[in-house]
N, C-alpha and C positions, 0 to 999 in steps of 0.2 A: 720147120721142115717135117717134123714128126706129126704135127697137128696143123695141117694147112687150113683147116676151117677157122683157125684162130687169127688168120690174116685180117679178116674183117673186124675182129675185136681189137686188133692193134690200131686200126684206123679210127675206131670209135674212141680209143684212148688218146688219139691225136698223134700217133706215130706214122711217119711217112718215110719214103726212101731217102730223101735229102737230109734227114736227121742223123744218118749214120756218118761217123767221121772217117771211117775206112771205106775207100771206094769199092773194094771187092764186096763188102757186106751190103753196101747200097745196091749193087747190081744183083746180088743173090736175092735180096728182099724183093726187088722188082721182078725177078724171074719167078719167084714163088707166087707172087701176086698174079702174074700172067698165066701161069699154069693152073692155079686154082680157079681163075675166072673162066677157064675152058674145061673145067672138071677133069683135069689131068693131075696125076700124082707127082709132086715135086721131088723126084728121085735125084741123086747126084748127077747121073747121066743126063736126065731131062733138063735139069737146071743149066748144066754146062752147054747143052746143045742149043738152048733158046737164047743164050747170050748173043747179042746182035752182031758183034764184030770182034776182030782180033784185039782191039784195044781193051774192051771190057773183059775178054777172056784172059788177056795178059795180066790185068789187075788181080784176077782170081788165081792165075798161075803163080804170081808173086807170093801168095800165101800157101801154095801147095797144090793148086789145081783140083783135080778130081779127088785126090786124097784128103784135101782140106774139106771138101763137101761131104765125103764119107765120114770124116771125123765129126763133123757137125751133126750128121744124121744119127750117129751112134751116141752122141752126148746125151746123158739123161736130162730130160727137161720136163718139168711138171706144169701143166696148163695153169694150175692154181697160182703159180709164181709169175705168170706172164706180166701182170701189172707192175710188179717190182722191177723186172727187167726193162719194161717199157719206160718206166720213170727214170731208170739209170741212163738209158740212151738219151732221153730228152734232157736230163740234167747235164750230161756231157755236152750236148749240142748247145744248150744255153750258155754254159761256161765258155765254150769256144766263141760264140757270138759276142758275148760281153768283152772277151779279150780282143776280138777283132775291132769292135767299136772303140775300145780304149786306144788301140794302136792307131787306128785311122784318125781319131780325134787328136791324138798327140802329134801326128804328122801334120794335120791341118793347123794346129796352134803354132807349130814351129815354122810354117810356110809363110811366104809373102802374102798369100791370099787372105790370111786372117788379119793382116794389118789394115785392110780396108773395110773390115766388118765392125759394126758397133757392138757394144756388150750384149744388147738384146739379140742380135743376129747370131752371135757366137753361142749363146745359150740355146736359142731355138734350133740351131744345127744339131746340137747334142740331144735335145729333147726329141726331135723328130726320129733320130736313130733309135733312141730308147723306146719310143712309142711303137715304131715299126717292129722292133724285136718283141715287145710285149704282146702285140697282136699275134705274132707268129707262135709264141710260147704260151698263149692264154690257156687256162685250164679248160679241158673239154668235158668236165663233169656234168655240165648243163645240157649236153646233147640228149635229145629224145628220139628214140626210134619209133616211127609212126606205128600205132596199133598196140604198143606195149600195155597200155592200161585202158583200152577202149571198153572192155567189158565192165570194169569197175566204174568208169565214168557214166556209162549208160544206166547201170544199176542205181547209182546215186541219183541221177536225174529222174529216174522212174519213181524213186521214193520221195523226191522233193520237187514236183513240177511247179514251174513258175512261168508266167507269160513273159515277164521281163527278168531274166536271171541275174543281171548285173545291177550296179548302183543306178537308181532312178534320179533324174534331175528335176522331175516334176512336170515335164511336157510330155503328155501321153503319146503323141504321135512320134516324137523323136525317140522316146524310150523304146517304143515298139520296133522302130526301124533299126536302132543301134543295138538292141538287146541290153541296153544299159551299159554303164561303165564296167569294163572287164579288166582283170589283172593284166598289166603289161601294155594297156592301151596308151597311146599318145594322140591326143585329139587337138587339132588345130581349128580355131574359129577365125575365119578370114572374111573380111568385107571392107567396103569403102569407109572412109573416115566419117564419123558422126552418124553411123547407122545402127548403133546399139551393141557393139561388141562388149564394151565394158559393163553395160547394164546386164547383158546376158551372163557374163562370167560372174558378176556380183550375185546374180540370182542363183547360179549354180553353187557358189561358195556358201550362200545363206542356207540353201537346201541341205547340202552335204555337211557343212560344218556346224550349223546351229540346230536345224531341225533333226537331222539324222545323228548329230553329235559325233561325227567322224573327224579325226584330226586332219587338218589340211594346212597347206602353206599357200597364202595368197600374196602375190607380188604385183604391185601396181606401179608402173613407171611414169604415170601421168598425174593421177590424183593423189592427194595426201591421205593419210590414215583417217583423218577427221572426215573428209569428203566421202570416203568409202563407207565409214561407219554410219554417216547420215543416210546414205542410200540403203544400207541394210536395215536401219531403223524404220525407214519408210516402207520397205518391203515387208517387214514383220508386222508392223502396226496398222498398215493401211492408210496412214496419214500421208498426204502428199509431201514429196521431198521438199518442195519450195516452202511449205509451211513449217517444216522442221528447221530448215536453214534460217528462215526469217523470224522464228519464234511465234508465228501466228497460230501454232498448234494450241497455244494457251487460250 
């Protein structure tokens, strides 16, 4: 309330209204967000006036109404400590969620519904709830605000110009179109059966893992390790694959 411009910083740190355990604080946070978005100062009177109905006002009244808002405004708060306070709210939210999941799971295990579920279904039920909570409380440190490091990136690119800035697979046209393999890329190679997908990926693995000496993990669900290695030998040596397999390379 003293530093309304910090509302956006709260959201960058992953804090939203529903994380507050006390309903009044949730509504106050929402009101501050509403006022800040309209470039209005979140004074105690302004916050109380924008509360949407008697129910939300009643929740604030339970804690003291306008006087509670005045006390919050007068409380000394330093922006430098915002992250600490944010983490405490998120920690409390996470603890409440874990408690709720435990209570709901206990009720399910004691109910007749669990009698018709096999062990795998019972475990999956709990896993889904934990996974959903994990997504909700995931660390937001990886968030990136567009434009934060644009100047540095452009300066670095100017010093190290490259026609293909990423990892090259050795096919010039494909490398130019894709700009090479980039950090974070997930590339799917899809085609009909027996059209060369495995050969293509083996060629990529050979280029990246052997020629460029980059550590890679190659998993083949069809060919054995021996078959994959024979293809790589043919690729590197220029000797036909059939001659390597049949020993006619001698």
